[in-house]
C-alpha positions as CSV (number, residue, x, y, z in Angstrom):
1,M,-44.4,-42.1,35.0
2,R,-47.7,-42.6,36.9
3,E,-46.5,-46.0,38.1
4,Q,-43.3,-44.5,39.4
5,A,-45.2,-41.8,41.3
6,L,-47.5,-44.4,42.8
7,Q,-44.5,-46.4,44.0
8,L,-43.2,-43.4,45.8
9,L,-46.6,-42.5,47.4
10,Q,-47.0,-46.1,48.7
11,W,-43.6,-45.7,50.3
12,Y,-44.6,-42.3,51.7
13,D,-47.8,-43.8,53.2
14,R,-45.6,-46.1,55.3
15,H,-42.6,-43.9,56.0
16,A,-43.7,-40.2,56.0
17,R,-41.7,-38.1,58.5
18,A,-43.8,-36.6,61.3
19,M,-43.6,-32.8,61.3
20,P,-45.7,-30.3,63.3
21,W,-46.8,-28.5,60.2
22,R,-47.6,-31.7,58.2
23,V,-50.9,-33.6,57.9
24,P,-50.1,-37.3,57.9
25,P,-51.0,-39.1,54.6
26,E,-53.8,-41.2,56.2
27,D,-55.5,-38.1,57.5
28,R,-55.0,-36.3,54.2
29,K,-56.7,-39.2,52.4
30,N,-59.7,-38.6,54.8
31,G,-60.0,-35.0,53.7
32,V,-57.9,-33.2,56.3
33,M,-55.9,-30.4,54.7
34,P,-53.0,-28.5,56.3
35,D,-53.3,-24.8,57.3
36,P,-51.8,-22.8,54.4
37,Y,-50.3,-20.4,57.0
38,G,-48.5,-23.2,58.7
39,V,-47.2,-24.6,55.4
40,W,-46.0,-21.2,54.3
41,L,-44.3,-20.5,57.6
42,S,-42.5,-23.8,57.6
43,E,-41.3,-23.4,54.0
44,V,-39.9,-19.9,54.7
45,M,-38.1,-21.2,57.9
46,L,-36.7,-24.2,56.1
47,Q,-34.9,-22.2,53.5
48,Q,-31.2,-22.7,54.2
49,T,-32.1,-24.3,57.5
50,T,-32.6,-27.9,58.7
51,V,-35.8,-29.5,59.8
52,A,-34.4,-30.2,63.3
53,A,-33.6,-26.5,63.8
54,V,-37.0,-25.3,62.5
55,R,-39.4,-27.5,64.5
56,D,-39.1,-25.5,67.8
57,Y,-39.1,-22.1,66.0
58,W,-42.3,-23.1,64.1
59,R,-44.0,-24.2,67.3
60,K,-43.0,-20.9,69.0
61,F,-44.2,-18.8,66.1
62,T,-47.6,-20.6,65.8
63,D,-48.0,-20.4,69.6
64,I,-47.4,-16.7,69.7
65,W,-49.1,-15.8,66.4
66,P,-51.5,-18.7,65.5
67,T,-52.9,-17.0,62.4
68,V,-51.5,-15.0,59.5
69,A,-53.5,-12.0,60.8
70,D,-51.9,-12.3,64.2
71,L,-48.4,-12.3,62.6
72,A,-49.4,-9.3,60.4
73,A,-50.4,-7.3,63.5
74,A,-47.2,-8.2,65.4
75,E,-44.5,-5.6,66.2
76,D,-41.5,-5.9,63.9
77,A,-39.0,-6.0,66.9
78,E,-40.9,-8.9,68.5
79,V,-40.9,-11.0,65.3
80,M,-37.2,-10.3,64.7
81,A,-36.4,-11.3,68.3
82,A,-38.4,-14.5,68.0
83,W,-36.5,-15.3,64.7
84,A,-33.0,-14.7,66.3
85,G,-30.8,-17.8,65.8
86,L,-32.5,-19.0,62.6
87,G,-30.2,-16.8,60.4
88,Y,-30.8,-15.2,57.0
89,Y,-32.7,-12.4,58.6
90,A,-34.1,-11.0,55.4
91,R,-36.5,-14.0,55.6
92,A,-38.0,-12.6,58.8
93,R,-38.5,-9.1,57.3
94,N,-40.2,-10.7,54.2
95,L,-42.2,-12.9,56.5
96,L,-43.8,-9.8,58.0
97,K,-44.3,-8.1,54.7
98,C,-45.9,-11.2,53.2
99,A,-48.3,-11.7,56.2
100,R,-49.4,-8.1,55.9
101,V,-50.0,-8.3,52.1
102,V,-52.0,-11.6,52.6
103,V,-54.2,-9.7,55.2
104,T,-54.6,-6.4,53.4
105,D,-54.8,-7.7,49.8
106,H,-56.2,-11.2,50.1
107,G,-58.5,-11.0,53.0
108,G,-56.3,-13.1,55.3
109,Q,-56.4,-16.1,52.9
110,F,-53.3,-17.4,51.1
111,P,-53.8,-17.5,47.3
112,R,-54.2,-21.1,45.9
113,D,-52.4,-20.7,42.6
114,H,-48.7,-20.6,41.9
115,A,-48.8,-17.4,39.8
116,T,-50.6,-15.3,42.5
117,L,-48.4,-16.8,45.3
118,L,-45.4,-15.5,43.4
119,T,-46.7,-11.9,43.8
120,L,-46.3,-12.1,47.6
121,P,-43.2,-10.6,49.2
122,G,-40.4,-13.1,49.7
123,V,-42.1,-15.9,47.9
124,G,-40.1,-17.4,45.0
125,P,-40.8,-20.2,42.6
126,Y,-39.9,-23.0,45.1
127,T,-42.0,-21.6,48.0
128,A,-44.9,-20.9,45.7
129,A,-44.8,-24.4,44.3
130,A,-44.5,-25.9,47.8
131,V,-47.5,-24.0,49.2
132,A,-49.6,-24.6,46.2
133,A,-48.9,-28.3,46.2
134,I,-48.8,-29.1,49.9
135,A,-51.5,-26.7,51.1
136,F,-53.9,-26.8,48.1
137,D,-53.1,-30.0,46.3
138,Q,-52.2,-28.2,43.1
139,P,-50.0,-30.2,40.7
140,E,-47.0,-28.0,41.1
141,T,-43.4,-29.3,41.2
142,V,-41.0,-28.6,44.1
143,L,-37.3,-28.5,43.4
144,D,-35.2,-28.1,46.5
145,G,-31.8,-29.6,47.2
146,N,-33.2,-33.0,48.1
147,V,-35.3,-33.2,44.9
148,E,-32.3,-32.1,42.8
149,R,-30.3,-34.9,44.2
150,V,-33.0,-37.5,43.7
151,M,-33.6,-36.4,40.1
152,S,-29.9,-36.3,39.2
153,R,-29.5,-39.9,40.4
154,I,-32.8,-41.3,39.0
155,H,-31.8,-40.0,35.6
156,D,-28.0,-40.1,36.0
157,V,-27.6,-36.5,35.2
158,H,-23.9,-35.4,35.2
159,T,-24.4,-31.7,34.3
160,P,-23.1,-29.8,37.4
161,L,-25.3,-27.6,39.5
162,P,-26.4,-24.9,39.2
163,A,-26.4,-25.2,35.4
164,A,-28.4,-28.5,35.7
165,K,-31.4,-26.8,37.4
166,P,-33.6,-26.4,34.3
167,E,-32.9,-30.0,33.2
168,L,-33.7,-31.3,36.7
169,M,-36.9,-29.2,36.9
170,A,-38.1,-30.6,33.6
171,L,-37.4,-34.2,34.8
172,A,-39.2,-33.5,38.1
173,Q,-42.2,-32.0,36.4
174,A,-42.5,-35.1,34.2
175,L,-42.9,-37.2,37.4
176,T,-45.3,-35.0,39.3
177,P,-48.7,-36.6,39.4
178,V,-52.1,-35.0,39.2
179,E,-53.3,-37.4,42.0
180,R,-52.1,-36.4,45.5
181,P,-49.6,-33.9,44.3
182,G,-49.2,-32.5,47.9
183,D,-48.3,-35.8,49.3
184,Y,-46.0,-36.5,46.3
185,A,-44.1,-33.2,46.8
186,Q,-43.5,-34.2,50.5
187,A,-42.6,-37.8,49.5
188,V,-39.9,-36.9,47.1
189,M,-38.4,-34.5,49.6
190,D,-38.5,-37.2,52.3
191,L,-36.9,-39.6,49.9
192,G,-33.9,-37.3,49.5
193,A,-33.7,-36.5,53.2
194,T,-33.9,-40.1,54.5
195,I,-32.9,-42.6,51.7
196,C,-31.3,-40.8,48.8
197,T,-28.9,-38.9,51.1
198,P,-25.8,-37.0,50.0
199,K,-23.4,-39.6,51.3
200,S,-24.0,-43.4,51.4
201,P,-27.5,-43.5,49.9
202,A,-29.6,-46.5,51.0
203,C,-30.2,-47.7,47.5
204,G,-31.2,-51.2,48.7
205,I,-34.4,-50.0,50.4
206,C,-35.2,-47.2,48.0
207,P,-38.7,-47.4,46.4
208,W,-37.1,-46.1,43.1
209,R,-34.3,-48.6,43.2
210,D,-35.2,-50.4,40.0
211,P,-35.6,-47.4,37.6
212,C,-32.6,-45.5,39.1
213,R,-30.1,-45.1,36.3
214,A,-27.3,-43.9,38.6
215,R,-27.6,-47.0,40.8
216,M,-27.3,-49.2,37.6
217,A,-24.3,-47.2,36.4
218,G,-22.7,-47.1,39.8
219,T,-22.5,-43.3,39.8
220,A,-25.1,-42.5,42.6
221,S,-22.4,-41.4,45.1
222,E,-21.0,-38.9,42.6
223,L,-24.2,-37.1,42.0
224,P,-25.3,-34.4,41.8
225,K,-22.1,-32.8,40.5
226,K,-21.5,-29.2,41.5
227,T,-19.5,-26.4,40.0
228,P,-16.6,-25.8,42.5
229,K,-17.3,-22.9,44.9
230,K,-15.1,-19.8,45.0
231,K,-13.0,-19.3,48.0
232,V,-15.0,-17.7,50.8
233,P,-13.4,-14.3,51.7
234,T,-13.0,-13.0,55.3
235,R,-14.3,-9.6,56.4
236,R,-13.4,-7.9,59.7
237,G,-15.3,-5.6,62.0
238,I,-15.3,-4.0,65.5
239,A,-18.0,-4.5,68.1
240,Y,-18.2,-2.2,71.1
241,V,-19.8,-3.9,74.1
242,T,-20.6,-1.4,76.9
243,R,-22.3,-1.9,80.3
244,R,-23.3,0.8,82.7
245,A,-22.9,0.5,86.5
246,D,-26.7,0.0,86.8
247,G,-26.4,-3.2,84.6
248,A,-27.8,-1.7,81.4
249,W,-26.2,-2.8,78.0
250,L,-25.6,-0.5,75.1
251,L,-27.3,-1.8,71.9
252,E,-28.5,-0.4,68.6
253,T,-31.0,-1.4,65.9
254,R,-29.2,-2.2,62.7
255,P,-30.4,-0.5,59.5
256,E,-33.3,-2.1,57.8
257,K,-31.4,-2.9,54.7
258,G,-28.4,-5.2,54.6
259,L,-27.3,-8.2,56.7
260,L,-29.1,-8.5,60.0
261,G,-31.3,-5.6,59.0
262,G,-33.7,-4.5,61.7
263,M,-32.0,-6.7,64.4
264,L,-30.5,-5.6,67.7
265,G,-26.7,-5.5,67.8
266,W,-23.6,-4.0,69.3
267,P,-22.5,-0.6,68.0
268,G,-19.5,-1.1,65.8
269,S,-17.9,-0.6,62.4
270,D,-18.8,-1.6,58.9
271,W,-17.5,-5.0,57.8
272,G,-14.6,-5.0,55.4
273,D,-10.8,-5.3,55.0
274,A,-9.7,-2.5,57.4
275,P,-12.6,-1.6,59.7
276,V,-12.6,1.8,61.4
277,A,-15.2,3.1,63.8
278,D,-15.4,5.6,66.6
279,P,-16.5,4.3,69.9
280,P,-20.1,5.0,70.8
281,L,-19.0,7.0,73.9
282,D,-15.9,8.0,75.7
283,A,-14.6,5.3,78.0
284,D,-11.6,3.2,79.0
285,W,-11.9,0.5,76.3
286,Y,-10.4,-2.9,76.7
287,R,-9.7,-5.2,73.7
288,L,-10.5,-8.8,74.2
289,D,-7.9,-11.4,73.1
290,A,-10.7,-13.5,71.6
291,T,-12.3,-12.8,68.3
292,A,-15.9,-13.6,67.4
293,R,-16.0,-15.5,64.1
294,H,-19.2,-16.1,62.2
295,T,-19.8,-17.5,58.7
296,F,-22.4,-16.0,56.4
297,T,-23.3,-17.5,53.0
298,H,-20.7,-15.6,51.1
299,F,-18.0,-14.6,53.7
300,H,-16.5,-15.2,57.1
301,L,-16.7,-12.4,59.6
302,D,-14.1,-11.8,62.4
303,L,-15.2,-9.2,65.0
304,T,-12.7,-7.6,67.3
305,I,-14.4,-7.0,70.6
306,M,-13.9,-3.8,72.6
307,T,-15.4,-3.7,76.1
308,A,-16.0,-0.9,78.7
309,R,-17.8,-0.3,81.9
310,V,-19.2,3.1,82.3
311,P,-21.1,5.1,85.1
312,A,-24.8,4.7,85.6
313,D,-25.4,8.2,84.1
314,A,-23.4,7.6,80.9
315,V,-24.9,8.8,77.7
316,A,-23.9,7.3,74.3
317,D,-23.6,9.0,70.9
318,R,-25.3,6.0,69.2
319,G,-27.6,3.2,70.4
320,D,-29.7,2.9,73.6
321,F,-29.0,1.5,77.0
322,I,-31.2,-1.5,77.6
323,P,-31.9,-2.3,81.3
324,H,-30.4,-5.6,82.4
325,G,-33.9,-6.9,83.4
326,T,-35.3,-6.5,79.9
327,F,-32.2,-7.5,77.9
328,R,-32.4,-11.0,76.4
329,P,-29.2,-12.3,74.8
330,A,-31.3,-15.0,73.1
331,A,-33.0,-12.2,71.1
332,L,-29.7,-11.3,69.5
333,P,-28.7,-12.7,66.1
334,T,-26.1,-15.5,66.4
335,V,-23.0,-13.4,65.6
336,M,-24.0,-10.8,68.2
337,R,-24.7,-13.5,70.7
338,K,-21.2,-14.9,70.1
339,V,-19.9,-11.4,70.9
340,Y,-21.9,-11.3,74.1
341,D,-20.8,-14.8,75.2
342,L,-17.1,-13.7,74.9
343,A,-17.6,-10.2,76.4
344,S,-20.0,-10.7,79.2
345,G,-17.5,-12.3,81.6
346,Q,-15.5,-9.1,81.4
347,L,-18.5,-6.9,82.3
348,I,-19.9,-8.5,85.5
349,I,-21.4,-5.9,87.7
350,D,-20.6,-6.4,91.4
């Protein structure tokens, strides 16, 4: 097992991906350690999101809030606006909660051990293992989608996911070395992302080519097997997009709990089979022919868009008018920005 880990680390020393939150292997060998705050921030952002999408967000967050104390002191609305577009907005709410607990309960220092990391808001087993290993060189085992794929192929595991997770974790733990566990954790994830890819894995240049049982059996392209997903349902809703004669837009802050909690959005209905909602104010409403569609993890959402122009002195029953000069469409969550993109052409102020 130690020899196999060494093979992977030698490969990583030559082929490690460059990432803004990562300390290169050569620097790490010379004693340079990553900032735990940066590691934690990257891992939270990377959940359900690609590295390509996260790079710029990570740079933006660390430019605006360079330390966990800076983030803990930030206004919720500012953080939610900066997060807009990354999706899975509960992560942003937990990001703030976690930062504040680290500052108030841990003196602004992230815990080093897996068990204590697990007590932080929004930190699950994977994130705790990743931070402990990468930031503190603790011999913890990471198991993300890339690692699951690598383990299933190396050991030719045909049990479908998610039932295979405990088996794959045990196999991954058996390979995790005591020496350089942080580099190893990143190496095995890099291997899955660049060599042992979901389709057309590059087995010929893989550092684990020889011990890979799936390669020998010719089953690599079939693995990991997955339990068929249930059909994704479609929900429907109504979004009311209103603009005053002075250019202001009517928006509201969504409830803290639930999807898009704490984010700005257009007043509208609940999302379900037959949405019903009273308009936020009396106006001549126009229904757009186009529908805004967005896909969440467990359902598709189709939003019917109603638009209206109203006088500069109009008052709404819900939400607040945001002056055009301070309204930033980029601060909206993606589904609400889709609504804006479709509706804004109808609401140009002369």
